[in-house]
C-alpha positions in Angstrom: 110.9 149.4 127.0 113.0 149.1 130.2 111.6 146.9 132.9 110.6 148.4 136.2 111.5 147.1 139.7 108.7 146.7 142.2 110.0 147.6 145.7 108.0 146.5 148.7 106.5 149.6 150.5 106.7 147.9 153.8 109.9 145.8 153.5 111.9 147.8 151.0 112.7 144.5 149.2 112.8 144.4 145.4 110.1 141.7 145.2 110.1 141.1 141.5 113.8 140.6 141.4 113.7 138.3 144.4 110.9 136.2 143.0 112.6 136.0 139.6 115.8 134.8 141.2 114.1 132.2 143.3 112.0 131.0 140.3 115.1 131.0 138.1 117.0 128.9 140.6 114.2 126.4 140.7 114.0 126.2 136.9 117.6 126.2 135.9 118.5 122.5 136.5 115.5 121.1 134.7 115.9 123.7 131.9 119.5 122.8 131.4 118.6 119.2 131.1 115.8 119.9 128.6 118.1 122.1 126.5 120.9 119.6 126.4 118.6 116.7 125.6 116.8 118.7 122.9 120.1 119.8 121.3 121.4 116.2 121.3 118.2 114.7 119.9 117.9 117.4 117.2 121.5 117.1 115.9 121.3 113.3 116.0 118.0 113.3 114.1 119.5 115.5 111.5 122.6 113.3 111.2 120.6 110.1 110.9 118.5 111.8 108.1 121.7 112.8 106.3 123.0 109.2 106.5 119.7 107.7 105.4 119.5 110.0 102.4 123.1 109.1 101.4 122.4 105.4 101.8 119.3 105.6 99.6 121.4 107.4 97.0 124.0 104.7 97.2 121.5 101.9 96.9 119.9 103.6 93.9 123.3 103.8 92.2 123.8 100.0 92.9 120.5 99.2 91.4 121.2 101.2 88.3 124.6 99.5 87.9 123.4 95.9 88.7 122.9 94.8 85.1 125.0 92.7 82.9 125.0 95.5 80.3 126.9 97.8 82.8 129.8 95.4 83.0 129.9 93.6 79.6 132.6 95.9 78.3 130.6 96.8 75.2 129.5 100.1 73.7 126.9 100.7 71.0 126.9 103.4 68.3 124.9 104.5 65.3 126.5 106.1 62.3 123.5 108.5 62.0 121.6 109.1 65.2 119.2 111.3 63.3 118.0 108.0 61.7 118.3 105.6 64.7 119.8 105.3 68.2 120.8 102.2 70.1 121.0 101.2 73.8 122.7 98.1 75.1 121.0 95.8 77.6 121.7 92.3 79.0 122.7 89.7 76.4 124.3 92.1 74.0 127.3 90.9 72.0 129.7 92.4 69.4 128.4 92.9 65.9 127.7 95.3 63.1 124.3 95.7 61.5 123.1 97.6 58.4 119.8 99.4 59.1 117.3 101.0 56.7 114.2 102.6 58.1 111.4 102.7 55.4 108.4 103.6 57.6 107.9 104.9 61.1 105.2 103.5 63.4 102.3 106.0 63.9 99.3 106.2 66.3 95.7 106.7 65.5 94.2 110.1 65.7 90.5 111.1 65.0 88.4 114.2 65.2 84.8 114.9 66.2 82.5 117.2 64.2 83.2 120.9 64.4 81.3 122.9 67.1 80.9 126.6 67.4 83.2 127.0 70.4 84.4 125.2 73.6 81.2 126.2 75.4 78.9 124.6 72.9 76.7 121.9 74.5 77.4 118.5 73.1 74.6 116.7 74.8 71.3 118.5 74.7 69.2 115.3 75.0 68.2 116.0 78.6 69.8 112.8 79.9 73.2 111.2 80.2 74.7 109.7 77.1 77.4 107.0 76.7 80.4 107.6 74.4 82.1 104.3 73.5 85.7 104.7 72.5 87.4 101.6 70.9 91.1 101.3 70.7 91.8 98.2 68.6 90.3 95.3 70.6 89.9 97.4 73.8 86.6 99.2 74.4 85.9 102.0 77.0 82.7 103.8 77.9 82.5 107.4 79.1 79.4 109.0 80.4 78.6 112.4 78.9 76.4 114.3 81.3 73.2 116.1 80.2 74.1 119.7 79.2 77.8 119.0 79.1 79.9 121.4 77.0 82.7 120.4 74.7 85.2 121.4 77.3 83.4 119.4 80.0 83.2 116.4 77.8 87.0 116.6 77.1 87.7 116.7 80.9 85.5 113.7 81.6 87.2 111.7 78.8 90.7 112.6 80.1 89.9 111.8 83.7 88.7 108.3 82.8 90.9 107.3 79.8 94.3 109.1 80.1 95.7 106.1 82.0 94.4 103.8 79.2 96.6 105.5 76.6 93.8 107.8 75.1 93.8 111.5 75.4 91.4 114.2 74.1 92.3 117.8 73.3 90.3 120.7 71.8 91.6 122.3 68.6 90.1 125.6 67.6 90.4 127.5 64.3 88.3 130.0 62.3 85.7 127.3 61.6 85.1 126.4 65.2 86.3 123.8 67.8 86.5 120.1 67.7 87.7 117.3 70.0 90.9 115.5 68.8 91.3 111.9 70.2 94.9 110.6 70.2 96.2 107.2 71.1 99.6 106.5 72.8 99.6 103.0 71.3 101.1 102.7 67.9 101.0 100.0 65.1 98.4 98.1 63.1 95.2 97.2 64.9 95.1 100.2 67.3 92.6 102.3 65.4 90.4 104.7 67.5 86.6 104.6 66.8 83.7 106.3 68.5 80.3 104.8 69.1 77.6 104.5 71.7 74.5 106.7 72.3 76.4 110.0 72.4 75.7 112.6 69.8 79.5 113.2 69.7 79.9 109.8 68.0 78.5 111.2 64.7 80.5 113.1 62.1 83.9 111.6 63.1 86.8 112.0 60.7 90.2 110.2 60.6 93.3 112.4 60.9 95.9 109.7 61.1 95.9 105.9 60.6 98.0 103.7 62.8 100.7 101.8 61.2 103.7 99.6 62.0 107.3 100.7 61.7 109.0 99.0 58.7 112.7 98.6 58.4 115.5 96.4 57.0 118.1 94.9 59.2 121.0 93.3 57.2 118.6 93.0 54.3 115.8 91.3 56.4 112.4 93.1 56.0 111.0 93.5 59.6 108.1 95.3 61.3 107.5 96.7 64.7 104.4 98.1 66.4 106.6 100.7 68.1 109.5 102.9 67.0 111.4 101.4 69.9 112.6 98.0 68.6 113.4 95.4 71.2 114.4 91.8 70.5 115.4 92.2 66.9 119.0 92.1 68.0 119.7 90.3 71.3 120.5 92.8 74.1 120.1 95.8 71.8 117.2 98.4 71.8 116.9 100.3 68.6 115.0 103.6 68.5 113.8 104.5 65.0 113.9 108.3 64.6 113.2 108.9 60.9 113.4 107.2 57.5 116.9 106.6 56.2 120.0 104.4 56.5 122.4 103.9 59.3 125.1 101.4 60.4 124.8 100.0 64.0 127.9 98.8 65.8 128.3 96.9 69.0 132.0 96.6 69.9 134.3 95.9 72.9 135.2 99.0 74.8 137.1 98.8 78.0 136.4 102.5 78.7 132.7 101.7 79.2 133.7 98.9 81.6 136.0 101.2 83.6 133.3 103.8 83.7 130.9 101.4 85.4 133.6 100.3 87.9 134.5 103.9 88.6 130.7 104.7 89.1 130.7 102.1 91.9 133.8 103.5 93.5 132.3 107.0 93.3 129.0 105.9 94.8 130.8 104.0 97.6 133.1 106.9 98.4 130.1 109.4 98.5 128.4 107.2 101.2 131.5 106.7 103.3 132.4 110.4 103.1 129.0 111.3 104.5 129.3 108.7 107.3 132.8 109.9 108.1 131.6 113.5 108.4 128.9 112.4 111.0 131.2 110.1 113.0 134.6 111.8 113.0 136.6 113.0 116.0 138.2 116.4 115.7 141.3 117.2 117.8 142.6 120.6 118.9 145.7 122.2 117.5 147.8 120.9 120.4 146.1 117.5 120.4 145.1 118.1 124.0 141.3 118.3 123.3 139.0 116.4 121.1 135.4 116.8 120.1 133.1 114.3 118.4 130.5 114.7 115.6 126.8 114.0 116.0 127.2 110.2 115.6 130.7 109.7 116.9 130.8 106.3 118.6 127.3 105.5 117.5 126.7 101.7 117.5 124.3 101.8 114.6 126.9 103.5 112.4 129.6 101.1 113.4 127.4 98.2 112.5 126.4 99.7 109.1 130.0 100.4 108.1 131.0 96.9 109.2 128.2 95.3 107.1 129.3 97.2 104.0 133.0 96.6 104.4 132.6 92.9 105.1 131.0 92.5 101.7 133.6 94.8 100.1 136.5 92.5 101.2 134.7 89.2 100.7 136.2 86.8 98.2 133.6 85.3 95.8 133.4 83.4 92.6 135.2 80.4 91.2 137.3 82.0 88.5 140.6 83.8 88.6 139.0 87.2 89.6 137.7 87.0 93.1 138.5 90.3 94.9 138.4 94.0 94.0 142.1 94.4 94.9 142.9 92.2 91.8 141.4 95.0 89.7 143.5 97.7 91.4 140.6 98.8 93.7 142.0 99.3 97.2 140.9 100.9 100.5 142.8 104.0 101.7 143.5 103.2 105.3 143.3 106.7 106.6 139.9 107.6 105.1 138.3 104.2 104.4 137.6 105.4 100.8 138.3 103.4 97.7 140.8 104.3 95.0 141.4 102.8 91.6 144.9 102.2 90.5 144.9 102.8 86.7 148.1 100.7 86.0 146.8 97.7 87.9 143.4 98.1 86.2 144.8 98.2 82.7 146.8 95.1 83.4 143.9 93.2 85.0 141.3 94.0 82.4 143.5 92.5 79.7 143.6 89.1 81.4 140.4 89.1 83.5 138.1 91.4 81.6 135.6 88.6 80.9 135.3 87.8 84.6 134.5 91.4 85.8 130.8 91.1 85.2 130.6 88.0 87.4 132.3 89.8 90.3 129.9 92.7 90.3 126.5 91.5 89.1 124.2 88.5 89.6 122.8 87.0 92.7 126.2 86.6 94.4 127.7 89.7 92.8 129.1 92.5 94.9 126.2 94.9 94.0 123.5 92.5 95.1 125.3 91.6 98.3 125.9 95.3 99.1 122.2 95.9 98.5 121.2 93.0 100.8 123.7 94.1 103.5 122.1 97.6 103.7 118.5 96.5 103.4 117.7 96.4 107.1 119.1 100.0 107.5 117.4 101.6 104.5 114.0 99.9 104.3 110.7 101.5 105.5 110.5 100.8 109.2 114.1 99.7 109.2 116.9 100.5 111.6 117.5 104.1 110.5 113.7 104.9 110.1 113.1 103.5 113.6 115.9 105.7 115.0 114.3 108.7 113.3 110.9 107.8 114.8 112.3 107.4 118.3 114.1 110.7 118.1 111.0 112.5 116.8 109.0 111.0 119.7 111.7 112.1 122.2 111.7 115.7 120.9 107.9 115.8 121.2 108.2 114.6 124.8 110.8 117.3 125.5 108.4 119.9 124.1 105.8 118.6 126.5 108.3 118.7 129.4 109.2 122.3 128.5 105.5 123.3 128.5 105.0 121.6 131.9 108.1 123.3 133.3 107.0 126.7 132.1 103.6 126.1 133.6 105.1 125.1 136.9 107.5 128.0 137.1 104.7 130.4 136.2 102.6 129.0 139.0 105.6 129.2 141.4 106.2 132.8 140.4 102.6 133.7 141.0 102.6 131.9 144.4 105.9 133.6 145.5 104.7 137.0 144.4 101.5 136.7 146.4 103.4 135.5 149.5 106.0 138.2 149.3 103.4 140.9 148.7 101.4 139.5 151.6 104.5 139.7 153.8 105.2 143.2 152.6 101.7 144.2 153.4 102.1 142.7 156.9 105.4 144.5 157.4 103.8 147.7 156.3 101.0 147.3 158.8 103.4 146.5 161.6 105.6 149.4 160.6 102.5 151.7 160.6 101.5 150.4 164.1 105.0 150.8 165.3 105.1 154.4 164.0 101.7 155.1 165.7 102.9 153.7 169.0 106.1 155.7 168.8 104.2 158.8 168.0 101.9 158.3 171.0 104.9 157.6 173.3 106.7 160.7 172.1 103.6 162.8 172.7 103.3 161.5 176.2 107.0 162.1 176.9 106.7 165.7 175.7 103.5 166.2 177.9 105.3 164.9 181.0 108.3 167.2 180.2 106.1 170.3 180.0 104.6 169.5 183.4 
């Protein structure tokens, strides 16, 4: 719909256009300031969020890598992963082990009596009943409300005991419905039993008895309360899958060591690439013009990068391996990213492979020092979080400033409109009076002429 122009009847002025121009001129400087500050704060907030997310990802990668197992240069394998699988941890060493799984660990499972359906009332005593569920030496009490159905009883049990390793589910067949109690704990001594004053505690049947896993390791007969065996072999976790025989091998493997080192390089480069994208300066085709990214020249970013790089180049340790460059890991000057020289790596790992773990892990290892160096930036309430909070507050204040400006300009527009309309009315009256006087004078002149 096209806008109409209001022209003053007395003055002939386009009052709405005149008022809009005056109000626009009054508003323009402050509006430009608000727009510029809002755009800057918004892009900076987005950039800080991007850096913070990248830093959190980097720190998570460091935490995952910061174990002796990541840099021990070992790999584990099972000749038959359908029988057993292995995972290496701290303290693992080379070795071969013969495994025979003769029995898997199982958990206790019991069933209540059969009810007609899920809506059958399991407590018709008229008052609350207590169902006591024992799991080995642990005992738990659940209140079964008066008039509770089988489904309601199940929900009450799960709400209170699911975190304790006990779950209840309804199983229905042609004969009716019953509540099946399952334990997440395995092994001897974890039997489930029902007791207490609840009617549900009667007619219980056992579906599965708990038992330990039994296996032979190099001929030794051993047992475990779980199918995940820890501690039987130092630094090796064995997951028992089914009964049968398998050979477990822990052996030196420089490829796994290189994978861990490359994972660090990749994580570092991902972080620095993100920082570079938010702080770079882009020059024009003729190098005569340049434009910065959202955080170009930002002091916080310079400080963060400086903290990270100082740890990267720091010489530590007492052995022959003390810097990353000795492993063929160097910084590309143009980008600040790391690159791994394969030839230097292959040569270094032959002579210094045993020292690599000490360079990366432990209290004084690179990964721990990198984590500590970035803590103040990444933590809750830290430097980056504080910047985000400050920028969010600034944007809120700018919104309030915009609202106040709009309100002031609206008031100014109303005031100017009223003033110009009043002026126009006055001009119209003066013009009418002038026209009346001129009409009278013309009439008198004509009368005199006729005489």
